[in-house]
N, C-alpha and C positions, 0 to 999 in steps of 0.2 A: 646677447642671448637672453631671452625672457625666462622668467621663472616658470616652474611647472604649474603654479597656481593660476596663471593666466589662461590655461587651456583646460580647466577642470570640466567644463560643460561640453567638451568636444563630442561625447557620445550622445547627449541630449540634442545637440545641434544636428548631428547626423540623422537621428531619429526624426527630427522635425522636417528635414529635407525629404525624407521618404513619404511624408504626408502631403506634399505639395502637388499641384496639378502640373501638366505639361507646360501650360502657358507661364505659370509662376517659375518653373525651373528654367525655362528659356529666358525669362526676364532677368533672373539672377546671373545666368551665364553671359548674357549680353553686357550686363553691368560690369562684369569682371573681364570682359574681352576674350571669353572662351567660346569654343565651337558650340553651336546649338543644334547640330544634326544628330539623328539617332532616335531610338525608341526611349520610352520613359526610364527604363532601367539604366540605359547608357547615360542619360542626363543626370540621374541621381548619382551614379558612380563617379561621373566627372566632377560634380560639385564636392562630393565627399573626399575624393582624392586631392582636390585643390585645398580643402580645409586641412587635410593631413599634411600637405606640403608646407602650408603656412605655419602649422604647429611645429613641424620638424625643423623648419628654418628659423623659428623664433621671431617671426615677423608679427609682433604684437599689434601694431597699429593697423596693418592690413587685415589681420584676423578680426580685430574688434569691428572694423568697418563692415566686413563681410557678415559678421555675426549680427550686427544691428540691421543690415539690409535684409537678411534672411527672415528675421523676426518681423520686420516691417512688412515684407511681402506676404508673410503668413498672417498678418494682422493680429499679432500677439505681442504683449508687453515684453520688453527685454529684461530677463532676470538679472539680478546683481550677481556677479561672480563671487564665489566663495574662495577664500584663501586661508582658511583655518586648518586645512589638513593637506598633507603631501600626497601626491599620487604615486610615489615610487613604490612599485611592487604591490599596489592595491587595486589598480584598475588595468584592464587589458586595453592598451592603446595601440591600435593597428598601425603598423609601420607603412612607410611608402614603398613603392614597387622596387626602388633601387637601394633600399636600406634594410639590412638584416635586423631581425629581432635582437634585442639586447641579450647578452649571455649571462648577466648577473641577475639573480632573482632571490626572492625570499626563500627560506628553507622549505623543502617539501613537507607536507603534513606527516609523511612517513619518516621524516628525519633521515633522508637518503640523499646523497650527492648525485645530481643528475648530470647527463652528458652535456657537451658544449653546445648542442643544438638549441635554438631558441625555444623558450617555453612560454605558454600563455596560461594564466592562472584560472583554468577551468571555465572559461566563458563560452566554449564551443558546445552547442547543443544540436541534437539530431532529431529528425522527424520521428513522431511517435509510431510505434508498432504494437499491435495487439498481442504479439508473441513475446515481447520483452518489456520489462519495466526497469529503467536504470535506477538502482538503489543509491549508489555513491561512486564517485571516481576513485580509482586506486592509484592513479598517477596524474601528474600534470600533463598538459597538452604539449606535445613535442612537434616542432616544425621539421618537415622534410623539404630541404632546399631543392631548387631546380637543378637537374642533372641531365642536360641534353645529350651529352656524348659519353658520359661515364656512369659509374654506379656509386652508390653511397649506402650507408647504414645508419639507422637511428636505434638508440637503446633505451628501453624502459625498464625500470627496476621496481618490482612489486614485493612488498613485505606485508604479509597478512597480520592483522591484529589477532589476539586470542579469540575474540568474539567472532570475527569473520571466519577464521580457520575452523572453529567448531561448527558454525552454521553450514559451511561448505561440506563438511563430513557427514552431516545428518540430512541435509536437504538436497536432493538430486536436482531440483529445479533452480537452485541458486548457482549461477554460472559466472565465470570470469571471462569477459569478452573484450576483444580488441576492436575499437572503433576508429575509422579513418574517414576523412573528408577532404575533398579538393578545395583549394583556395578560390573563392568566387569574388572576393572583395567585400562581401556582405555577410560573411559568416558570423560576425558578432551581432548582427541585427536579425537574422533569420535562422530558421532551423535547417540544417544541412542534410543532404542525402549521404548515405554511406557509399564511399567510393575509394578503392585502393588504386595505387599505380598499376599500369598495365603489366609491367615487368616487376614482379614482387615475390619475395620469399620471406617466410615468417618462421622464426625458430624460438623455442622456449626452452631454456636450460639445455641448449645445444641439440634439442630434438626438433626435427622439422615438422611443422604443422601441416597436415594434409587437409586442406580446406579450399573450397571454391571462393576465390576472392574477386571475382569479376562480375557476376550477374549476367543478364542478357545483353546482347550487343545492341547498342544505340537505344537502350532503355534505362535512363538514369533512375536510381532508386530501387533497382532490383537486386542490389548486392546485400548480402547478409553480413553482420559482424562475425569476426572469427572467434569461434569458441575454443579457448585454450585451457579450459578447466582440467582436462585429463593430464596436461603437461605441467600443471602448477603443483609445487610441493606444498601441501596443506598443513604446514607447520608454522606456529607463531614465531615471528622473527626471522624466518628463513628468507634469504635474498634470492628471489626468482628473477632471472635475467631474460628479458624478451628483446630480441633483435629483429628488426625489419630491414631487409636489404632490398633496394629498388634501383632501377636504372631507366635511362632514356625518358625522363619526364619533362614536359613542357610547362608545367606549373607546379606551384607548391602544394603540399599536402600537410594535413595536421592529423596526428594520431595520438590516442590515449587509451587507457585500459579502464573499463568500468565493471563494477559489480552489478550483476543483472539478475532479476527474478524472471525466470522463463515461465510462460503460460502455455501448456500443451494444448493440442487441438481439442482433446476431449473436454478440457476445461472451458474452452471458448464455445464449443457446441452446447454445453450445459448452460452457459450464459445466454446463448441465443434462445434456448427454450424458456428461460426465465423472463426475458424481456418482452416488450409489446409485439404482438403478431399482426399479420395481415388477415383480418377476419374474413370468414366465408361470406358474410353479408356484404362487406365492402367489395369483394371480388364480383359477386353477383350483381351488385348495383352498378359497377363500372361496365360489366358486360351488357346489361340492359340499356344503359345510357348510350352505348355505341350502337346497339341494335335499333334504338328508337330514332337515331339520327337519320333524317331523310336524305341527307347528302351522301351517306355511306351505305353501300349494299354489303351486308354481312352474310357470311355463309358459315357452315360448320368447319371446324378446324381439328387437326390432330394434335393431341397433347401426349407427348412421350413421357412415360414413367421411368425412363432410363436417364441416368446422369450423362450429359454430353462430355464430361471429363473422364469418368471411369468406365462408361458404357455399362455400368451395373445398375440394378434397380435402386431408385432413390430411397434413402432411409429417412433423412431429415430434409424435407423440401424447403428451400429458401430462395429468395431473390432480393434484389435491391429495391428500395421503395421509390427510386427515381426511374426504374425501368417500367415500360408500358406493356410488356408482354406478360402472358400468364405462365409460360414455360419456366420451370424451376430447375435447379441443380442441387446436388447433394451437398449439404453444408460441410461434412467431413472431408469430402474429396476436394472441394474448393479451398478450404483452409489449409489442407496439406499441400496443395499446389502453391498457395501464397507463401507458406512457410519456406518452401524451397526457393521460389523466385517471386517476390512480392510485386506483381504487376498491377493488381487490384483493378481489373477490368472484368466486366460481365462476360462470361463465356457464351452467352446467347446473342447479345446485341453489341458487345464490345464497349459499352459506355463505362466511363470511369466510376468506380464505386469505392466503398470503404467498409471496414468491419462495422462501423456504427450504423451504416445504412442498410445492413442485412437484416431481414426479418423472415420468420417462418410463415409460409402460406398455408392457412388453415383449409382452404378449398382443396388444394392438391393433396394435403395430408389426409383429408377425408376420403378422397379417391383411392389413395394408397391403402388405407385401412379396409376399404370395402371391396377391394379386388384381390384376387388370388395372386400368388407370387409370380406365376408364369405370364400374367397379363403385362404387356410391355407398352401399350398405348391405348388411349380411349378417344372417342369422338365427342367433341364438345360443341353443342349447339349455341347459336348466338344468345339465347336466353339463359345460358348457364347449365342446362340439362346435359348430361353426359351419358354415353353408352359404350359398351365394350362387347365384342363378338363372343367373349367367354363369360360374360356377366349377364345371366338370364334375368335377374331381378332388377335390372336397370330401369330407369324411367322411360326409356325408349326401346320399343321392341324391334326385332330384326337384327340390329347391330351391324348392318352392312356398311361398308365405307365406299363412298362414291369415288369413281375414277378421277384421278387428278394427276397433273404433271408436276405439281409442286412437291410431291412426296420424295424424300431423300433416302428412304429406307432401301436396303439391299435386297434384291430378289435373286434367288438361286436359279441358275439357268441350266436346264438339262432337258433331254428328250423324253417325253412320256413313253413308258414301256421299255426304256433302255436303262439297265441297272448301272449306276455309276461305279467307278472303281472303288470308292469308299463313301458310304452314306454318312453325311455330316449334319450336325444341327444347323439350323438357319440363323443362329445367333451370330451377330457381326463379330469379327475378330477384335480383340482388345489390343490396340497399338500402344504399348507401354514403354518403359524406359529402355527395353532391349531392342528398339527398332532403329532403323536408319532415319535420322530426323529430316524433315522436309524444310525447304528454305522459306516457306510461307507459314503464317500462323493462322490460316483460315480454319474454321471449324471442320472437324472430320465428319464426313457424311456417313460414316459407319456406326453412328451412335445408336441406331435402331435397326432391328432386324425385321424381316418380312414374316407375315402370317399366311399360311396356306389357305386359311378359311376366309380371308378378306377378299372383296371383289375389286380392289383397287387396280389390279392388273390381272389379266386373264391367265388362268393356269396353263393355257395352251401356248403361251410364249415359249418358243422352241429355239434352242441353240444346241445343235448336235455337235458334241466334241469328239464323236467317235466315227462319224461317217464322212463321206466326201462332200465337197462344196458344190460339185456339179451334179445336179439331180438327174440329168438325162444321160450322163456318161456311165459306162460300166465301171465297176470297181477295178482298178488296175491290178493285174496279177503280179505279186511280188516275185522277183527273180529268185531262182534257187540259190541257196547259200553256197558259195564257193568253198572248196576244201581249204583247210588251214595250211599255211606254209610250214609244214613240219620240218623241212630241211633247214629253213632259216632258224627255227627255234632250236633245233639240235646243235647247229653250228655256232649259236650265239654263246659267247663266254659269260654273258650276264643273264643267263636263263633263270637263275634262282631269285633275281631281284623282284621285290614285291612292293607295289605302290600302296601306301596306306589308304588311298582314296579309290583304288580299283582302276581297271582299265589296262591298256597296253603299255609298252615302254619303248624307248628309243635306244638302239644299240650302235649308233654311229652310222647306220645305213638309212637310206630313204625308203623306209618300210611303211606301206599304208596301214592304218589302224582300222579296226572294225567299227561299224556303226549299225547295230542291230535295231530292229523294229521294237515297238512297245511290247508285242506279244512274247518276245524272247528276253525281255528284261528281267533279270533276277537280282536278288539281294547280294549275291556273291561278287558280281562285277568281275567275272573271270577274264583274265587277259587273253587276247586273241589277236592273230594277225590275219583274220579274214579280210579279203579284199572288199571294201565297201561298195555298195550298190550305187548306181548313178541316181541323181535326184529325179523325181518324177517330172515328166514333161520337159526334161532338159534337152535343149537343142545342141549342146556341146557333148559329143560322144566321149570325151575324155574327162568330163566333170566327175567329181567325187564328193561324197558327203563329208561333213566336218568330222575330224578325228576327235571323238569325245575324250579320249585319254590325253590327247595333247592339251585340250582345254583344262583337264584336271591338273596336269603338271604345270600349266601356265598359271593357274590360280594359286597353286601351292607356292610357287616361287614369287608371284607378284606381291603378296601381302607382306612378307618380311622385307622384300626389296623396297617397297614403298615406304615402310617404316624406317628403314636404314637411310634412304635418301632424305627423308624429312629431317633426320638428325644431322646428316652430313652437310646439307646445303645451307644450314643456318650459320651465321657469322659467329665468331668467338665471343663477341660482346653481347650477343642476343641470348637471353635466358628463355628457354621454352619449357613450359611445364608439360605434364603428361597430357592434359587436355588439348593443348596446341599441337603436340605431336600427333595425337589421334585425328584431329581435324585435318591437318595437312595430309596425313596418310590416307584418310578416307576420301578427301577431295581428289588426290592423285589417282586412286583406284577407280573412282567413279568416272573420272575424265578418260582414263584408258579404256574402261569398259564401254563408254559412249562411242568412241571411235571404232572399237571392235564391232559393236552392235550395228553401226551404220554400214560397215563393209559386209558383214554377214547377211543383213537384210537385203542389201543390194544384190548380193550373189544368189540368194535362194528365192528371191521373189521376182526376178527379172522375166522368167518364163510364164508367169501367172497373169491372168487377166486383171484388169483394174478392180479394186475393191469398191463395193457400193457405198459403204458407210463405215464409221468407226468400229461398229460391232463386228463387221467382217474382218477387220484388221486384227482385233483382239482375238477372234476365233483362230485366225491364221497363226498368231503368236502362241496361243494355248495348245494348238495341235501340232502344226508343222515345225515351227521354229523351236518349240520346247522339246520336241522329239529329237531334233537335230542337235540342240545344245546339251540336253540332259538325258537323252535316251528314253524318255517317257513323256506322256502328255500330262497336262495339269489335271489334278484330281478334282478340283472344284472351282467354279467360276461364279461370282456374284456381281451384280451391278445394280445401281439405283436408276439407270436409264437417264442419268443426268451428268455423265462424264466421269463417274467413279467406278472402277473395276477392282475386285479383290480376287486374286489368284492364290489358291492353296495347293501346295505340293506336299503331300504327306511323307514323301521319301525323297527329299531334295538331294540330288546326286553328290554335290560337294560336301554334304554332311553325313552321307551314308556310312562312312568308315571312321567317323570321329569318335573318340572315346567319350563316354558319358558317365564315367565313374563318379565324378564330382559334378553334379548337374548344373549348379549355379555357375561354377567356373567354366564349364564347357559351353553353356549358352552365351556367356559373356565373351569368350574367345571366338565363338562362331560369328559374332557380330561383324568382325572385320571382313569375313569372307562373303558377306552379303552385298558389299558396296560395288564390287566389280560386276556381279550379275545385275544389280540395279542399273548400272551404267549401260550394260549390254542391252537391257530391255528398253531403256530410254532412247539409246541410239538407234535401235531397230525401229521403234515406233516413229522416231523423228524422220528416218529415211522413208518410211511409209506414209508420211504426211501428217502425223499427229504429234503436237508438242505437248509433253506431259511432265509431271513430276512423279518419281517412283520412290517409294519407301518400303522397307521390309522389316520383318521381325521373325524371330524363332522362339516360340514359347516352349517347345519341347523338341529336342533333336530326335530324328533327323528331319523333322518337318520345317517348312518355311512358308510364310504368307507374304505376298507382295500386294501393295495397294498402289494402283495407278490412277492418277487424277489428270484429266485433260485440262490444259490451261485455258483453252477456248472451246468448250464442248459444243459440238454441233447438235442441232435439234434432231 
């Protein structure tokens, strides 16, 4: 066995390997009889692993030969090895894949005995974040071994010094955070992404830490460190015990605790204002250069003054210097989103960006200062001149906007002269955290609203949600309401039962439930046993409308049942956190609703003529199907004529009887009851020939807003 001094330059040798080209790497691999297939990172890792195996096995002669060959290939002189100091406990020497880290280490700087898991002396570094600055490590790096079938725990002990404890008590931005990274084989050479095991639980002083330790799916680098400051005892010398329990891992992880200085969003926005800006002259020069290009025909464009992330008016307009578009987003909204899930991609063009590349656009900032708060967009000419319909002193008179099919703004659809059920603002709905998330991350088309004064689309665009679809047919006469079955009501032993959502009830008999028209819909939802009328144009004389009360009862039972199944169907060895239970529950509810919607649409549309286009299908959904499902029509329909439809129901039947004593809690609980209707809508539209994604939100009970996006919108 060779002495440790023979392998002192193993790290410098590995760093040199990472600077070689593909041809040089393959030349070294061929010389050692190793495989030469794979990408550059694989070749580097293969050589570094081979170097480590030689070091672990004490093969001094082979190691020296390889070392000289690597330096010769890199055309660098071979440095003389130094043997004046020992490497024991002073350098982090990465182990081989089948050898665990040593369990004996030098004492912790905090004079604490550490657990038996392998430790690395603080060589693990993480990618920089503008929101955090690592001040100092509070523990050594602890290895989380692979556990493919079982679970395991690692323990970190934190003892605060008097100086750190006093600073934590007075500075709210000084935080104690747990960092974790997956083993890539190159952690000692590169900065690592924060990544926790998929099945993980974190406890501090026996208190469970409620934090999202996952990030976005299939997006490395979107996980945040776990802030454990509220759980730490801020007393000098107190032994804080941090335990991380994990299971079912396919690779090793490394975890440690750092003292971090947090930088709030307000501080970062202030820093943006102090740094270099994109000047107005630079923007105008770029516009004129594009306009003067003979190979490119430039036309006027629409510049939205609303942030595509928050759908609110931009306050601090910024964009990345690598982006070629002039559209900006609000700095605060963007940074708040990155603080939650750091994807660092432009919300306009999806290009990769960073905080260092963000700059304030002076051109857009001037437009925001010179326009009133209600102006949501302006027209920008190729030479940089801009105009607004509501800005009379602009450099261009008229302020009219040419008709274009590229506009993604929403247009409210209603019949002139017909008073809607409830007049609403034309501002697009804000789909925030309380909505059902969609599976794609495409930009929402609801980021800008329509102006009645613009000429982009004729105001005579008519979609009548109150009349019949057949212009030449007489309005059918609604059959007289049949008398209630009083004898059944009196003989029922459960007559006093009251459904919190309203509607009828089942008493063990096959009793048809009522289905009233919209004109008789009231807020009380009184229970009734009226015999429902037959569907319009129905060829089946025995056909009956859907029992809305049955749908109410079904929804009331489905939500807790789906949550119960999500918990019961998991294996005992699988740890599901609250977010996983919610995802499984919502997926089951949406899938059930999808099948129900397909069947209902097939039943209630079979006697109708074919629909001419997608808009007719949406009208049928808003009028006929919505009345069948929820006893009323949709209150408001908006579309951008490019495959996006926004349906607003100001008194959504499943929410009509929900308690709103605690608003935030009520809105959060109501979220689960939107997934089944979303599935019903998606299934109904699928049966009618439109593939869509459906998401919903409820900003104020009992209202609900549904956004429908066609996957392949037809022209």
